[in-house]
N, C-alpha and C positions, 0 to 999 in steps of 0.2 A: 505493501500498499505507499503511497507516497505522499510527502509531509500535508500540513493543514493548509487546504485549501479551501477557499469559500464558497456557501452554498450556491446552487444557481438562483437568482433570485428572477420572477416572471418580469418583470421590469426592463430586464436585461442590463440593468446600473450594477455598478460595482461597486467596492466602499460597506461601511456599517451605518445603519441608524437607530434611533430608540425602535423603530417596529420590530427590525433585523433582530435586534439584540433580545427582543421579547418573544421573537420568532425559538431564536435558539432556547432560551430557556423552555418554552413548554415543550418545543420537539424533543428537545433533550432528556425534559422527565417524561414524556410520553412512549420516548424509547427505551430509555432506563428501566420504566415500570414493563414493556414488553420484552426486553431482554430477561429479566428475572424473570415472568411468567414464563419463557421459552424453556428457561433454566429448569424450571419443576416442571414443564411439559417433558421436556426431553429426560428428564429422571423417572417420570412414569411409565413412558412410552418408549419402546424402543424403536430401530429405524423401521421397522414395520409397518409403527402408527403413519409415516408419510404417506403413504397413499390417501389413508385417509383424510389428512388435512389438506390435500392436493385438489380431492375429490371436491370438500365441504368447501375449499375456494371457489372452485371451478362452475361450481352450483349457485354461489352467492355471491358472485363477483361479475364484472363485465371485464371483458378481452379488449385486447389492442383495438378491434375495430370500431368499438364503441369510446374511445380514449379521446377525451378532449387535453387542449394545449395545459389546460390548468393540472389534468389529471399527470400529463408528464412534467409538471413541473414538480407535483406532488412525488412523485415515483422518483426523481432524480433526487430530493432532499433527501427521503428515505434513504435512498440508496449512499447520500453523502453521510446522515447522521447517525447509523446504527456501527459502521463501525467505528465510528470515533468514539461512540460514549463507548459501546464494547472494550474497545483498548483502556477502559477508566474504570472498570468497575472491578470490584475486587475477588470474584470469582470468575472460574473459568470461563470466558464466552468465546468459543470458537466458531468456525464456520457454522456448523448446522446450527449453532440457537441465536447465531446472525439471520440465518435463513427462516428459522420461524419466528423470530422477531418480527422482521420485514414483512413476511408473509401476511401477520395479525396487523400489520401497520396497513398494508396495503388493504384486507379487508375491511379493515374501519371505513375505510375510503368507495367502497364496495369495487374493489379490481380486484382481480383472479391471477395473483401471481400463483408460481409454483416451485415447489421446493426440488431440485434435481441434485443426485448422489452420482458422483464418479470416481473413477482410480485413475492412478496416473498411467500415462501409454509408455513410459520408459524404463526399461525392464532392470538399468545399472540402479537408480536411484531408490531401489527397494519399494516396498509397497507402499501406496501413497493414497487414501483417500480424500476426497471434496466435498464440500456442499454449496451450492449457490442459489439465489432464488432469480427465476427468470420470469420476465412480463413478456410474453412475445417471444421476440428472438434477441430483445434487451437482456442483459445481466443488471443486476439490480444491486445484488450483494455477491463477493466472492470473487470478485476481480477478475484475472484474467484463466478462461477455462479450456483455453485451444487443446492444452496437454491432457488431458482428462476426458477417459471413452465412460458414457454415461449407462448406468447401471438400474439407475430409477429417474422418473420423472419428466422424462420425454412424451412429448406429442401432446400435450393439456392444451394448449393454445398455439401451436407453432412448434417448427424443429428448426435444424439447422443450428444448435445450440452450439456445435463448435466451431462455427463464423459468425457468434455471435457479436454484437456491439454493447460497449459497455455504456450505462447510463450517467455513471458518477468517473 
């Protein structure tokens, strides 16, 4: 993950203001709550629960075809805030916790994200698993995913995740 970057503001302007600082505080608190809740969810359910979360998200939320510009901005902001808050909590908050938290944040906005699980393609690095949240062909959390082979989560709202573009 690269260093601290400003979130994407809908008006296209750079810099900070009181409104933006308030957004950061509120979004940070919301992300913190969802990250904590995702950690609880992960303790109670194994990875086998991921299809259930994806099915619930797909049935309750809108996909990329129904997405507005405001929705795209919200998705980008979620992709920006979740990893930053996750890096600052006192408990383990790795990729799967971040994906669950971001999916819950999208669901609150009636958007259907899907959690994808993959393994590394390169054999010399040993076994490496990774989870990310996708919305259509865009990666919301999880960073660069091209080196992973998808095991679970493909096909809910689009394919081509290995060539997916990042939203943050």
